[in-house]
Backbone as CSV, one residue per row, in Angstrom:
resi,resn,N_x,N_y,N_z,CA_x,CA_y,CA_z,C_x,C_y,C_z
1,MET,-37.515,-9.090,10.864,-37.445,-8.402,9.587,-36.107,-8.681,8.906
2,ASN,-36.134,-8.621,7.591,-34.868,-8.777,6.872,-34.178,-7.417,6.748
3,PRO,-32.873,-7.413,6.468,-32.129,-6.144,6.429,-32.700,-5.119,5.451
4,GLN,-33.127,-5.555,4.275,-33.662,-4.608,3.290,-34.932,-3.934,3.809
5,THR,-35.767,-4.683,4.504,-36.985,-4.112,5.078,-36.629,-3.089,6.152
6,LEU,-35.626,-3.406,6.962,-35.185,-2.455,7.994,-34.636,-1.173,7.369
7,VAL,-33.855,-1.316,6.309,-33.320,-0.139,5.615,-34.464,0.721,5.098
8,GLU,-35.440,0.105,4.465,-36.586,0.848,3.935,-37.356,1.553,5.055
9,THR,-37.507,0.878,6.184,-38.206,1.480,7.318,-37.448,2.694,7.844
10,ILE,-36.143,2.575,7.988,-35.316,3.692,8.465,-35.394,4.862,7.492
11,LEU,-35.282,4.584,6.200,-35.377,5.653,5.203,-36.747,6.319,5.216
12,ASP,-37.797,5.525,5.344,-39.160,6.088,5.408,-39.329,6.975,6.639
13,GLU,-38.824,6.517,7.786,-38.927,7.330,8.999,-38.226,8.675,8.817
14,ASN,-37.034,8.640,8.231,-36.293,9.880,8.001,-37.005,10.772,6.999
15,ARG,-37.511,10.198,5.935,-38.233,10.967,4.923,-39.460,11.642,5.540
16,ASN,-40.203,10.907,6.328,-41.405,11.461,6.964,-41.064,12.606,7.913
17,LEU,-39.991,12.473,8.652,-39.588,13.529,9.583,-39.054,14.752,8.842
18,LEU,-38.187,14.528,7.879,-37.537,15.646,7.200,-38.486,16.450,6.317
19,THR,-39.580,15.862,5.880,-40.554,16.633,5.091,-41.281,17.649,5.960
20,ARG,-41.181,17.521,7.275,-41.838,18.453,8.203,-40.937,19.617,8.608
21,VAL,-39.698,19.628,8.142,-38.758,20.689,8.504,-39.170,21.993,7.821
22,SER,-39.072,23.068,8.565,-39.446,24.392,8.066,-38.417,24.916,7.068
23,LYS,-38.885,25.202,5.846,-38.019,25.786,4.819,-37.483,27.135,5.290
24,GLU,-38.317,27.917,5.955,-37.902,29.237,6.435,-36.769,29.127,7.459
25,GLN,-36.859,28.140,8.355,-35.808,27.969,9.358,-34.494,27.540,8.696
26,VAL,-34.579,26.664,7.711,-33.369,26.224,6.994,-32.763,27.402,6.232
27,ASP,-33.596,28.165,5.531,-33.103,29.337,4.796,-32.432,30.330,5.737
28,TYR,-33.044,30.545,6.897,-32.457,31.464,7.875,-31.076,30.967,8.303
29,LEU,-30.977,29.678,8.611,-29.701,29.123,9.069,-28.632,29.252,7.992
30,VAL,-28.954,28.961,6.761,-27.976,29.081,5.672,-27.470,30.521,5.576
31,LYS,-28.369,31.490,5.606,-27.971,32.905,5.523,-27.162,33.326,6.750
32,ALA,-27.599,32.883,7.928,-26.897,33.253,9.162,-25.486,32.673,9.179
33,LEU,-25.347,31.437,8.722,-24.013,30.829,8.652,-23.108,31.649,7.748
34,ASP,-23.619,32.012,6.591,-22.809,32.725,5.613,-22.448,34.131,6.076
35,ASN,-23.240,34.696,6.989,-22.987,36.056,7.464,-22.255,36.118,8.804
36,SER,-21.996,34.977,9.419,-21.315,34.968,10.717,-19.817,35.149,10.542
37,GLU,-19.224,35.860,11.496,-17.770,36.014,11.458,-17.092,34.671,11.713
38,ARG,-17.540,34.004,12.771,-17.011,32.675,13.106,-18.187,31.806,13.542
39,ILE,-18.023,30.494,13.365,-19.084,29.549,13.696,-18.545,28.549,14.712
40,PHE,-19.259,28.443,15.828,-18.896,27.509,16.888,-19.964,26.421,16.932
41,CYS,-19.547,25.181,16.932,-20.470,24.041,16.974,-20.311,23.334,18.309
42,ALA,-21.437,22.911,18.901,-21.378,22.277,20.213,-22.487,21.250,20.378
43,ALA,-22.101,20.057,20.786,-23.064,18.997,21.082,-22.340,17.897,21.851
44,GLN,-23.114,17.085,22.508,-22.580,15.989,23.308,-22.991,14.646,22.694
45,GLY,-22.297,13.583,23.095,-22.665,12.229,22.692,-22.644,12.023,21.187
46,ARG,-23.580,11.199,20.711,-23.654,10.902,19.279,-23.959,12.155,18.471
47,SER,-24.758,13.053,19.025,-25.032,14.319,18.337,-23.739,15.102,18.109
48,GLY,-22.807,14.994,19.038,-21.518,15.663,18.893,-20.741,15.160,17.688
49,TYR,-20.780,13.851,17.459,-20.084,13.299,16.288,-20.707,13.805,14.993
50,ILE,-22.020,13.887,14.974,-22.722,14.365,13.780,-22.396,15.834,13.526
51,LEU,-22.406,16.644,14.576,-22.128,18.063,14.406,-20.664,18.306,14.039
52,ARG,-19.763,17.437,14.473,-18.356,17.554,14.063,-18.212,17.407,12.548
53,CYS,-18.991,16.510,11.954,-18.961,16.346,10.495,-19.342,17.654,9.809
54,PHE,-20.373,18.304,10.311,-20.834,19.574,9.765,-19.770,20.658,9.953
55,CYS,-19.203,20.719,11.133,-18.169,21.709,11.454,-16.975,21.534,10.503
56,MET,-16.587,20.296,10.257,-15.471,20.013,9.350,-15.789,20.494,7.937
57,ARG,-16.992,20.233,7.477,-17.375,20.632,6.130,-17.381,22.155,6.005
58,LEU,-17.872,22.854,7.031,-17.847,24.318,6.994,-16.416,24.829,6.882
59,MET,-15.492,24.214,7.621,-14.084,24.602,7.543,-13.566,24.372,6.127
60,GLN,-13.951,23.252,5.511,-13.492,22.960,4.155,-14.039,23.967,3.141
61,PHE,-15.156,24.611,3.471,-15.721,25.658,2.619,-15.050,27.004,2.861
62,GLY,-14.160,27.078,3.847,-13.445,28.309,4.122,-14.000,29.138,5.269
63,TYR,-15.025,28.631,5.952,-15.548,29.341,7.120,-14.606,29.126,8.294
64,GLN,-14.544,30.116,9.199,-13.815,29.937,10.452,-14.727,29.172,11.400
65,THR,-14.437,27.918,11.642,-15.289,27.091,12.488,-14.479,26.436,13.591
66,PHE,-15.166,26.212,14.698,-14.540,25.597,15.861,-15.546,24.677,16.519
67,PHE,-15.054,23.584,17.071,-15.917,22.707,17.850,-15.625,22.986,19.318
68,VAL,-16.648,23.380,20.055,-16.498,23.769,21.457,-15.913,22.619,22.271
69,GLY,-14.938,22.948,23.075,-14.287,21.962,23.926,-12.913,21.556,23.431
70,GLU,-12.611,21.849,22.168,-11.285,21.548,21.638,-10.294,22.581,22.174
71,THR,-9.046,22.212,22.270,-8.045,23.099,22.857,-7.771,24.339,22.019
72,ILE,-8.089,24.321,20.729,-7.817,25.473,19.865,-9.039,26.361,19.664
73,THR,-10.085,26.149,20.445,-11.300,26.952,20.310,-11.123,28.291,21.023
74,PRO,-11.236,29.413,20.284,-11.078,30.732,20.905,-12.348,31.179,21.618
75,LYS,-12.284,32.383,22.163,-13.461,33.000,22.797,-14.524,33.268,21.745
76,ILE,-15.764,33.100,22.124,-16.880,33.464,21.264,-17.259,34.907,21.562
77,GLY,-17.770,35.611,20.563,-18.142,37.003,20.795,-19.168,37.510,19.789
78,LYS,-19.350,38.802,19.816,-20.315,39.468,18.942,-19.946,39.179,17.483
79,GLY,-20.961,38.885,16.682,-20.739,38.573,15.273,-20.553,37.094,15.014
80,ASP,-20.361,36.334,16.097,-20.181,34.885,15.981,-21.518,34.172,16.127
81,MET,-21.518,32.900,15.774,-22.718,32.080,15.893,-22.365,30.772,16.583
82,LEU,-23.213,30.379,17.518,-23.099,29.067,18.168,-24.235,28.197,17.644
83,ILE,-23.876,27.040,17.115,-24.876,26.063,16.669,-24.797,24.878,17.606
84,VAL,-25.960,24.483,18.146,-26.013,23.308,19.005,-26.958,22.278,18.394
85,LEU,-26.725,21.042,18.769,-27.559,19.936,18.319,-27.922,19.130,19.553
86,SER,-29.227,18.994,19.810,-29.666,18.278,21.002,-31.024,17.633,20.760
87,GLY,-31.072,16.328,20.896,-32.338,15.615,20.751,-33.270,15.876,21.918
88,SER,-32.729,15.839,23.123,-33.562,15.990,24.319,-33.879,17.444,24.636
89,GLY,-32.975,18.348,24.258,-33.149,19.750,24.614,-32.878,20.009,26.084
90,GLN,-32.209,19.073,26.759,-32.008,19.211,28.198,-30.563,19.049,28.662
91,THR,-29.628,18.860,27.758,-28.243,18.627,28.152,-27.685,19.847,28.886
92,ASN,-27.279,19.646,30.134,-26.838,20.757,30.985,-25.665,21.535,30.399
93,LEU,-24.659,20.842,29.923,-23.483,21.525,29.388,-23.853,22.376,28.169
94,THR,-24.722,21.869,27.329,-25.171,22.631,26.157,-25.918,23.882,26.592
95,GLN,-26.719,23.778,27.636,-27.424,24.952,28.166,-26.425,26.013,28.624
96,GLU,-25.354,25.585,29.257,-24.332,26.519,29.737,-23.627,27.202,28.566
97,TRP,-23.315,26.441,27.525,-22.672,27.044,26.350,-23.558,28.118,25.729
98,ILE,-24.847,27.850,25.666,-25.795,28.833,25.108,-25.796,30.084,25.974
99,ARG,-25.833,29.906,27.282,-25.846,31.044,28.194,-24.609,31.922,27.985
100,VAL,-23.440,31.304,27.930,-22.192,32.055,27.755,-22.165,32.746,26.388
101,ALA,-22.557,32.035,25.337,-22.542,32.616,23.991,-23.442,33.844,23.916
102,ARG,-24.633,33.747,24.478,-25.560,34.883,24.444,-25.014,36.040,25.276
103,GLN,-24.415,35.715,26.418,-23.827,36.740,27.287,-22.712,37.500,26.547
104,GLN,-22.009,36.805,25.656,-20.909,37.418,24.910,-21.370,38.081,23.612
105,GLY,-22.674,38.058,23.353,-23.213,38.740,22.185,-23.301,37.909,20.923
106,ALA,-23.041,36.619,21.019,-23.138,35.737,19.853,-24.591,35.341,19.613
107,THR,-24.897,34.986,18.391,-26.208,34.459,18.034,-26.204,32.959,18.297
108,THR,-27.314,32.450,18.834,-27.394,31.016,19.110,-28.487,30.381,18.256
109,PHE,-28.152,29.243,17.691,-29.093,28.503,16.840,-28.987,27.034,17.218
110,GLY,-30.124,26.380,17.323,-30.115,24.969,17.669,-30.992,24.142,16.762
111,ILE,-30.549,22.942,16.514,-31.381,21.923,15.884,-31.722,20.985,17.025
112,ILE,-33.007,20.964,17.372,-33.409,20.268,18.593,-34.598,19.351,18.352
113,GLY,-34.666,18.334,19.169,-35.755,17.367,19.077,-36.988,17.782,19.848
114,VAL,-36.797,18.604,20.872,-37.916,19.033,21.712,-37.861,20.562,21.823
115,GLU,-38.775,21.223,21.106,-38.770,22.695,21.111,-39.066,23.274,22.488
116,ASP,-40.058,22.732,23.154,-40.416,23.225,24.480,-39.537,22.521,25.510
117,SER,-38.298,22.962,25.565,-37.295,22.371,26.452,-36.397,23.498,26.946
118,PRO,-35.577,23.237,27.959,-34.675,24.295,28.433,-33.778,24.853,27.321
119,ILE,-33.241,23.989,26.476,-32.391,24.462,25.380,-33.234,25.216,24.358
120,GLY,-34.374,24.669,24.000,-35.249,25.327,23.032,-35.631,26.728,23.453
121,ARG,-35.902,26.906,24.732,-36.296,28.225,25.240,-35.111,29.181,25.362
122,ALA,-33.904,28.667,25.478,-32.724,29.509,25.675,-32.143,30.039,24.367
123,LEU,-32.453,29.392,23.259,-31.865,29.748,21.968,-32.485,31.009,21.365
124,ASP,-31.689,31.708,20.546,-32.226,32.811,19.753,-33.113,32.256,18.643
125,TYR,-32.639,31.194,17.989,-33.349,30.577,16.874,-33.211,29.063,16.971
126,SER,-34.237,28.363,16.519,-34.139,26.900,16.531,-34.858,26.300,15.337
127,LEU,-34.484,25.081,15.062,-35.105,24.297,14.015,-35.508,22.990,14.670
128,SER,-36.758,22.621,14.513,-37.302,21.465,15.211,-37.214,20.197,14.366
129,LEU,-36.700,19.146,14.992,-36.694,17.793,14.425,-37.333,16.888,15.474
130,PRO,-38.652,16.863,15.566,-39.324,16.113,16.641,-39.295,14.602,16.408
131,ALA,-38.159,14.013,16.765,-37.952,12.588,16.497,-37.833,11.765,17.768
132,GLY,-38.054,12.385,18.900,-37.823,11.666,20.149,-36.353,11.730,20.517
133,SER,-36.053,11.342,21.727,-34.676,11.395,22.207,-34.445,10.256,23.178
134,LYS,-33.291,10.281,23.791,-32.974,9.269,24.796,-33.941,9.320,25.977
135,LEU,-34.661,10.448,26.091,-35.597,10.614,27.205,-37.019,10.201,26.858
136,GLY,-37.261,9.840,25.598,-38.593,9.369,25.224,-39.079,9.927,23.918
137,PHE,-40.328,9.612,23.598,-40.903,9.970,22.310,-42.126,10.862,22.423
138,SER,-42.332,11.503,23.542,-43.519,12.328,23.753,-43.650,13.399,22.671
139,GLY,-44.750,13.371,21.936,-45.023,14.356,20.895,-44.148,14.226,19.673
140,ALA,-43.444,13.130,19.539,-42.495,12.973,18.449,-42.997,11.989,17.410
141,SER,-42.287,11.983,16.283,-42.562,10.992,15.255,-42.314,9.609,15.845
142,SER,-43.156,8.661,15.495,-42.936,7.314,16.008,-41.789,6.660,15.250
143,SER,-41.068,5.785,15.925,-39.911,5.134,15.332,-39.755,3.741,15.914
144,ILE,-39.308,2.818,15.089,-39.002,1.469,15.575,-37.576,1.399,16.101
145,GLN,-36.816,2.477,15.913,-35.394,2.491,16.256,-35.163,2.801,17.731
146,PRO,-33.956,2.518,18.214,-33.620,2.879,19.592,-33.759,4.388,19.801
147,PRO,-34.063,4.807,21.026,-34.224,6.237,21.319,-33.022,7.054,20.841
148,GLY,-33.304,8.127,20.151,-32.264,9.040,19.669,-31.800,8.775,18.252
149,SER,-31.940,7.556,17.767,-31.397,7.225,16.444,-32.034,8.030,15.320
150,LEU,-33.349,8.132,15.303,-34.012,8.868,14.233,-33.603,10.341,14.257
151,PHE,-33.527,10.949,15.423,-33.103,12.349,15.511,-31.701,12.512,14.929
152,GLU,-30.793,11.642,15.325,-29.403,11.755,14.883,-29.273,11.552,13.380
153,GLN,-29.986,10.566,12.848,-29.931,10.325,11.401,-30.507,11.511,10.641
154,ALA,-31.665,11.982,11.061,-32.311,13.104,10.378,-31.459,14.366,10.494
155,ALA,-30.827,14.573,11.640,-29.958,15.737,11.815,-28.792,15.675,10.841
156,PHE,-28.203,14.496,10.672,-27.091,14.356,9.727,-27.544,14.695,8.312
157,VAL,-28.669,14.145,7.885,-29.177,14.409,6.533,-29.523,15.890,6.378
158,LEU,-30.159,16.482,7.384,-30.491,17.903,7.335,-29.228,18.755,7.222
159,LEU,-28.222,18.450,8.025,-26.972,19.213,7.971,-26.282,19.036,6.628
160,GLU,-26.355,17.846,6.043,-25.790,17.629,4.710,-26.573,18.405,3.653
161,THR,-27.858,18.589,3.868,-28.676,19.401,2.973,-28.223,20.858,3.046
162,ILE,-27.946,21.326,4.246,-27.448,22.695,4.431,-26.071,22.842,3.790
163,VAL,-25.235,21.819,3.931,-23.926,21.813,3.272,-24.108,21.954,1.758
164,LEU,-25.023,21.194,1.192,-25.262,21.263,-0.253,-25.763,22.649,-0.659
165,ALA,-26.651,23.242,0.130,-27.148,24.592,-0.168,-25.994,25.597,-0.154
166,LEU,-25.110,25.502,0.837,-23.951,26.398,0.905,-22.999,26.147,-0.256
167,TYR,-22.802,24.906,-0.599,-21.927,24.523,-1.712,-22.439,25.145,-3.015
168,GLN,-23.726,25.041,-3.253,-24.309,25.622,-4.456,-24.248,27.149,-4.412
169,MET,-24.505,27.716,-3.235,-24.479,29.166,-3.077,-23.073,29.720,-3.325
170,ARG,-22.062,28.942,-2.971,-20.675,29.394,-3.106,-20.061,29.013,-4.455
171,GLY,-20.860,28.453,-5.356,-20.376,28.201,-6.709,-19.880,26.794,-6.993
172,CYS,-20.123,25.846,-6.107,-19.787,24.433,-6.349,-18.348,24.245,-6.815
173,ASP,-17.399,24.690,-6.027,-15.985,24.596,-6.385,-15.326,23.432,-5.649
174,PRO,-15.236,22.258,-6.281,-14.626,21.106,-5.605,-13.160,21.350,-5.233
175,GLN,-12.424,22.082,-6.068,-11.022,22.333,-5.769,-10.871,23.199,-4.525
176,GLY,-11.777,24.160,-4.355,-11.741,24.994,-3.150,-11.887,24.171,-1.893
177,ILE,-12.736,23.164,-1.936,-12.911,22.266,-0.790,-11.662,21.416,-0.593
178,LEU,-11.149,20.879,-1.688,-9.955,20.029,-1.579,-8.746,20.812,-1.077
179,ASP,-8.689,22.121,-1.376,-7.593,22.953,-0.883,-7.616,23.089,0.628
180,HIS,-8.799,22.923,1.235,-8.938,23.001,2.694,-9.010,21.617,3.349
181,HIS,-9.017,20.591,2.554,-9.161,19.223,3.081,-7.874,18.801,3.776
182,ALA,-8.015,18.043,4.861,-6.841,17.576,5.613,-5.922,16.737,4.724
183,ASN,-4.615,16.897,4.921,-3.663,16.043,4.225,-2.791,15.265,5.215
184,LEU,-3.034,15.447,6.489,-2.372,14.654,7.537,-3.352,13.605,8.028
185,GLU,-3.693,12.670,7.163,-4.667,11.638,7.502,-4.018,10.282,7.520
């Protein structure tokens, strides 16, 4: 295939997957984010890089956000929210973070590729992106891409959609974002 055909295929795969996302689940997440005292983000591998982008944007909007595992991450507690991102729904460390967060009274929300998974069952709330994972494509959208790629791409676009919803909800203030933007780059 030529590059343009591959680009079109990737975009079509993402479009087909993202049209299946529950509006109610997205609306719930936007409201829950805005009502949380602090927001903790946690994911491993490539999903971790994608969730870091989201965590950074939330900080730029003025939310208290932390990425789990960083040295400046405080204790999670009641009134806080833990957001996880997992294609497989089976990452052991992510399962442990959910257990601790729930034990401390925090709300847990996940964007996951496999709803019927250990992570899916452990969460308070979840949003399904059935795109397959590194463990396979059982019950997922078909993809020509390497395992996990469609989930990660769709998760990034979905999280950017949530960012846009929050941006509009907060009055679309570019200067407010720039005031929180890093200047030690």
